[in-house]
C-alpha positions in Angstrom: 147.1 123.2 95.3 144.5 125.0 93.1 144.5 122.2 90.5 144.0 119.5 93.1 141.0 121.4 94.4 139.6 121.6 90.8 140.3 117.9 90.3 138.6 117.1 93.6 135.6 119.2 92.7 135.2 117.6 89.4 135.5 114.1 91.0 132.9 114.9 93.5 130.5 116.3 90.9 131.0 113.1 88.9 130.1 110.9 91.9 127.0 113.1 92.6 125.9 112.8 89.0 126.2 109.1 88.9 124.4 108.7 92.2 121.6 111.1 90.9 121.2 109.0 87.8 120.8 105.8 89.8 117.3 104.6 89.0 115.9 101.1 89.8 112.7 101.8 87.8 111.8 99.5 85.0 110.7 101.1 81.8 108.3 99.4 79.2 107.3 100.4 75.7 103.9 102.0 75.5 101.5 102.0 72.6 102.7 105.5 71.8 106.2 104.1 71.3 107.4 105.9 74.4 109.1 104.3 77.5 106.9 104.5 80.6 107.6 103.3 84.2 106.3 99.9 85.2 104.4 99.6 88.5 105.2 95.9 89.1 108.8 95.4 87.9 111.9 96.7 89.6 115.6 96.5 89.0 116.9 95.0 92.2 120.6 95.5 93.2 122.3 92.1 93.7 123.4 93.1 97.2 119.7 93.4 98.2 118.6 90.0 96.9 117.1 87.4 99.2 115.1 84.2 98.6 111.8 85.9 99.1 112.3 88.0 96.0 110.7 86.9 92.7 113.2 87.2 90.0 112.3 86.9 86.3 113.6 83.7 84.7 114.7 83.8 81.0 115.8 80.1 80.5 117.3 77.1 82.1 120.7 75.4 82.2 120.2 71.6 82.0 122.9 69.4 83.4 122.8 65.6 82.7 124.0 63.4 85.5 126.6 60.8 84.4 125.7 57.4 86.0 126.7 54.1 84.4 124.0 52.3 86.2 121.4 53.6 83.7 120.5 51.1 81.0 119.4 53.6 78.5 119.6 57.4 77.7 116.0 58.0 78.7 116.6 57.1 82.3 119.3 59.6 82.8 118.5 62.2 85.5 118.6 65.9 84.6 119.1 68.9 86.9 117.8 72.4 85.9 119.3 75.6 87.0 117.5 78.8 86.2 118.9 81.6 84.1 117.9 84.9 85.8 117.6 88.2 83.9 120.1 90.7 84.9 121.5 94.0 83.7 124.8 95.9 84.2 126.6 99.0 83.0 128.9 97.7 80.3 131.0 100.0 78.2 128.9 103.0 79.4 125.7 101.2 78.3 123.2 99.4 80.4 122.7 96.0 78.7 120.9 92.8 79.7 122.4 89.4 80.4 122.0 86.3 82.6 123.0 85.1 86.0 123.4 81.3 86.2 121.6 79.7 89.1 123.3 80.6 92.4 126.3 82.2 90.8 126.8 85.8 91.8 127.9 87.2 88.4 126.0 88.8 85.4 127.4 88.0 82.0 126.7 90.4 79.2 127.9 91.5 75.8 127.8 94.4 73.4 129.7 95.0 70.2 131.8 91.9 70.6 132.9 92.7 74.1 131.9 90.0 76.6 132.3 90.6 80.4 131.2 89.2 83.6 130.4 91.4 86.6 129.8 90.8 90.3 127.9 94.1 90.8 124.7 94.2 88.9 120.9 94.3 89.1 118.3 91.5 88.8 114.9 91.9 87.3 112.4 91.6 90.1 108.7 90.8 89.7 107.4 92.7 92.7 105.0 90.6 94.8 104.7 88.4 91.7 102.2 91.1 90.5 103.5 91.5 86.9 102.2 89.4 84.1 105.3 88.8 81.9 105.9 86.6 78.9 108.4 86.1 76.1 106.9 87.2 72.8 108.4 86.1 69.5 110.3 88.8 67.5 112.1 88.7 64.2 114.0 91.4 62.1 110.7 92.2 60.3 109.0 93.4 63.4 109.5 96.3 65.7 109.7 95.9 69.4 106.2 94.8 70.8 104.0 96.9 73.1 105.1 96.3 76.7 108.7 95.4 75.8 110.9 95.6 78.9 113.9 98.0 78.4 117.3 97.5 79.9 117.8 101.2 79.3 117.6 102.1 75.7 117.6 98.5 74.4 115.3 95.7 75.2 115.6 92.5 77.2 115.6 89.5 74.7 116.6 85.9 74.5 117.6 83.4 71.8 116.5 79.7 71.9 119.2 77.1 71.7 117.7 74.5 69.3 118.9 70.9 69.9 122.0 72.2 71.5 123.4 73.3 68.2 125.4 76.2 69.7 127.0 74.0 72.4 130.0 71.8 72.1 129.1 68.2 70.9 130.7 66.6 74.0 129.2 69.0 76.5 127.2 67.5 79.4 125.5 70.9 80.0 123.0 72.5 77.6 121.0 75.6 77.6 117.3 76.2 76.6 118.0 80.0 75.9 120.7 82.6 75.9 119.6 85.9 77.5 120.8 89.2 75.9 119.7 92.5 74.4 117.7 93.5 71.5 119.1 96.6 69.7 116.2 97.8 67.5 117.5 101.2 66.9 119.9 100.3 64.0 118.9 99.1 60.6 120.3 95.7 61.3 118.3 94.9 64.5 119.7 91.9 66.2 119.7 90.1 69.5 123.3 90.0 71.1 123.9 87.2 73.7 126.7 85.2 75.3 127.2 81.6 74.3 128.0 79.0 76.9 131.6 79.0 75.6 132.0 82.6 76.5 131.8 84.0 73.0 129.3 86.5 71.6 126.4 85.3 69.4 123.8 87.3 67.5 120.4 86.4 66.0 117.7 88.0 63.8 114.9 86.4 65.6 114.1 85.3 69.2 111.9 86.4 72.0 111.4 89.8 73.7 110.3 90.1 77.3 107.0 91.8 77.5 104.8 93.1 80.5 101.1 93.1 79.9 99.2 95.6 82.0 95.7 94.9 83.3 92.6 97.0 82.1 90.7 96.9 85.3 90.7 95.5 88.9 88.3 93.6 91.2 89.0 93.9 94.9 87.0 91.0 96.6 86.5 89.7 100.0 87.6 92.9 101.6 87.8 92.8 105.4 88.2 96.1 107.2 90.1 95.7 110.6 87.9 98.1 112.5 89.4 97.6 116.0 92.6 99.0 114.6 91.1 102.2 113.3 92.9 105.5 113.7 90.9 108.6 114.1 92.9 111.5 112.6 90.4 114.2 113.4 86.9 114.3 114.9 84.8 117.5 114.8 81.5 117.8 116.6 78.7 119.2 114.5 75.1 120.3 115.2 73.1 119.2 112.2 69.8 120.7 113.2 67.4 121.7 115.9 63.6 121.4 115.8 60.4 121.3 118.0 58.3 118.2 117.6 54.7 118.9 118.6 51.4 117.2 118.5 48.9 119.9 117.8 46.0 117.5 117.0 43.3 116.3 119.3 44.5 112.7 119.6 47.7 111.0 120.6 49.8 110.1 117.6 53.4 109.4 116.2 54.9 112.7 115.1 57.9 112.9 112.9 60.6 115.5 112.1 63.0 115.1 109.2 66.5 116.7 109.4 68.3 117.4 106.2 72.0 118.1 106.1 74.9 118.3 103.7 78.6 117.4 104.0 81.6 116.4 102.0 82.4 112.7 101.7 85.8 111.3 100.6 87.3 107.9 100.5 90.8 106.7 99.5 91.9 103.1 99.4 95.6 103.9 99.1 98.1 103.4 96.3 99.0 99.9 97.4 102.0 97.9 96.3 102.7 97.1 92.7 99.2 98.2 91.6 98.7 100.4 88.5 97.1 103.8 89.4 94.0 105.0 87.5 92.3 101.8 86.7 88.6 101.3 87.4 88.1 99.1 90.4 85.0 97.4 91.9 85.0 96.5 95.6 83.1 93.7 97.4 83.1 93.1 101.1 83.3 89.7 102.8 79.5 89.7 103.4 78.9 90.3 99.7 78.1 94.0 99.8 79.1 95.8 96.7 80.6 99.3 97.2 80.5 102.1 94.5 83.3 101.7 91.9 86.4 103.8 92.3 89.4 104.9 90.3 92.4 103.1 91.9 94.9 105.4 93.6 92.8 108.5 93.6 90.8 110.2 96.3 87.1 110.0 95.6 85.3 113.2 96.9 81.6 114.0 96.6 79.1 116.4 98.2 76.3 114.4 99.9 72.9 115.3 101.2 71.4 113.0 103.8 68.1 113.0 105.7 67.6 111.8 109.3 64.1 111.3 110.5 63.1 111.3 114.2 59.7 109.9 115.2 58.0 110.1 118.6 54.7 109.3 120.1 53.1 112.3 121.7 49.8 113.1 123.5 47.8 115.9 122.1 48.9 119.4 123.1 52.5 118.3 124.0 55.9 118.7 122.3 59.6 118.5 122.9 63.0 120.0 121.6 65.2 117.8 119.5 68.8 118.5 118.5 70.5 116.3 115.9 74.3 116.0 116.5 77.1 114.2 114.8 81.0 113.9 114.5 82.6 114.8 111.1 85.3 112.2 111.2 88.5 111.7 109.3 89.9 108.2 110.0 92.0 105.3 108.7 91.1 101.7 108.8 93.5 98.9 107.7 92.0 96.2 105.3 93.0 93.1 103.5 91.4 91.5 100.3 92.0 89.7 97.1 93.0 91.8 94.1 92.1 90.3 90.7 93.7 91.9 87.7 91.7 91.6 84.4 93.6 91.6 81.0 92.4 92.4 77.5 92.7 88.9 76.4 90.3 87.7 79.2 93.0 86.3 81.4 93.1 87.1 85.1 95.8 87.2 87.9 94.9 87.4 91.6 96.9 88.0 94.8 96.2 88.9 98.4 96.8 92.6 99.3 96.5 94.8 102.3 96.3 98.6 102.8 94.9 101.5 104.7 91.5 102.9 103.7 91.0 106.6 104.6 87.6 108.2 104.9 86.0 111.5 105.8 82.3 111.3 106.6 79.5 112.3 109.0 79.6 109.7 111.8 77.7 109.1 115.0 74.6 110.9 114.0 72.5 111.0 117.2 69.3 112.9 118.2 69.3 114.5 121.7 65.9 115.1 123.4 64.7 117.7 125.8 61.8 117.4 128.2 58.2 116.8 127.1 56.1 119.9 127.9 52.6 121.2 127.4 52.3 123.5 124.4 49.8 125.8 126.3 51.9 126.8 129.2 55.3 125.1 128.6 55.1 123.2 131.9 56.6 119.7 132.0 54.4 116.7 131.4 54.5 114.7 134.7 54.1 111.4 132.7 56.0 109.8 129.9 55.2 108.6 126.5 56.6 105.7 124.4 60.3 106.3 124.0 61.1 108.1 120.8 62.2 106.2 117.7 64.3 107.4 114.9 65.0 106.5 111.4 67.7 107.6 109.0 67.1 107.9 105.3 69.5 109.3 102.5 68.9 111.1 99.3 72.3 110.0 98.0 74.3 106.8 98.3 74.9 106.2 102.0 78.5 106.5 103.3 80.1 103.1 103.4 80.9 103.6 107.1 77.2 103.4 108.1 77.6 100.1 109.9 74.5 98.2 111.1 72.7 100.5 113.5 75.1 103.2 114.5 73.1 103.7 117.7 73.6 100.1 118.8 77.2 99.6 118.1 80.2 100.5 120.2 82.8 101.4 117.6 85.7 100.7 120.0 84.4 97.2 120.7 86.7 94.5 119.2 83.7 92.4 118.4 82.3 95.1 116.2 82.1 94.0 112.5 83.0 96.9 110.2 82.4 94.7 107.2 78.6 94.6 107.8 77.9 97.7 105.8 74.1 98.1 105.4 71.6 101.0 105.5 70.9 102.2 109.0 68.1 100.8 110.9 65.7 102.4 113.4 67.5 103.0 116.7 66.4 101.9 120.2 67.3 105.3 121.7 69.0 103.3 124.6 71.5 106.1 124.7 68.9 108.9 125.3 69.6 111.4 127.9 68.3 110.6 131.4 69.8 113.3 133.5 68.9 116.6 131.7 65.2 116.8 132.4 64.1 114.4 129.8 60.9 112.3 129.8 62.5 109.3 131.6 64.2 111.5 134.1 61.1 113.5 134.8 59.0 110.3 135.4 61.5 109.1 138.0 61.5 112.4 139.8 57.7 112.7 139.9 57.3 109.1 141.2 59.9 109.8 143.9 58.1 113.0 144.8 54.7 111.3 145.2 55.9 108.5 147.2 57.9 110.7 149.5 54.9 113.0 150.2 52.6 110.0 151.0 55.2 108.4 153.3 55.5 111.8 155.2 51.7 112.0 155.7 51.5 108.4 157.2 54.3 109.0 159.5 52.6 112.2 160.9 49.3 110.4 161.5 51.0 107.6 163.3 53.0 110.0 165.6 49.8 112.0 166.4 47.8 108.8 167.3 50.5 107.5 169.5 50.6 110.8 171.4 46.9 110.7 172.0 47.1 107.1 173.4 49.9 108.0 175.7 48.1 111.2 176.9 44.9 109.1 177.8 46.9 106.5 179.6 48.7 109.1 181.8 
């Protein structure tokens, strides 16, 4: 009984060990001769395959159709079946091989042992984002930078020249045999399986290589503002001041509010995108945003200035409070990602993601009543409605959209992509029920008209009384 428990424990430990070692990551050879994880390639279990997946092709199986109606050899039709790159654990080693067309088997070889498996992994080009190619190799060269590893050995292939390695009477021929390059021994060779099921080897061939981009361009970015999600919004008072006209003539009087805050933006990691590359971003309207390092949170301390300007008569003033919301929010976006490579080539695809931003938002001045500076009594008339202007001593936050005082951020017609510097506001949202200038004007006019109406009614009643008295 005790021995059974020991064996059971060892078995469970072995299962756990195998499951913990399961890794679908693809590793490529770096310039430092170390294996690093690829961002755009993946070993996909055969059970998870579907037609939407992009599987790396290593060659083709060409089958000639036999038809006596053809008058010459050139008119014979051909059917091509792809040979997909796969790998499987064979004799305790992960080695590369090929899957023929729709067949659900991966055929591999190592050290003269050829085997076909129905449980294996296919090499997936995630979202077709990887730039892969087959680079020539021979026994006088080491494995090239970017070589794709099956595990400790590299994915390779051998070209079948003029069908020399196929039987003379075969109606099927191969362009390449997919196998494994073992470059660790002194006799580096590519091992592969011929179409007759035997092992072959070669001192030259092609090695599968992934070339990584050196920088990105994210163009035609469209921010889906109606679907924004506010994570946190904190009300802030940015400043309080008294705007006064101490001169002898009516004039425009301005007050500048300076304030500091932490600004951060993160465009997400994305799918099959290399982290740490310099990235330039351009919106759909052509606006270029500051460059970022992809996959990292960009955080800066910013100092901005918001200027309030109002027309005041001499000897008058009012109180102004500048308020804002410090907002942490997420906005979905889509755009075209262009990968640039060292040889000048480019590769583009459409991506989508979530842009997260923390910034000072909804900066708005609130006005008190206009009063006389001498006795602090309210001015019974109004002046021209105040105007405001926002200026910045640092690059403006990218969420300053059109005129923040004119836009309803929850309106579906709002265009988040029109990011420009803020304009002068129209103050249409100025307070009208807290004793402000407009509110005061309405109250004064109502008071005067009410008083005049009362006097006329009293005189009419008195006159009517006198007329009735004389008649009687």
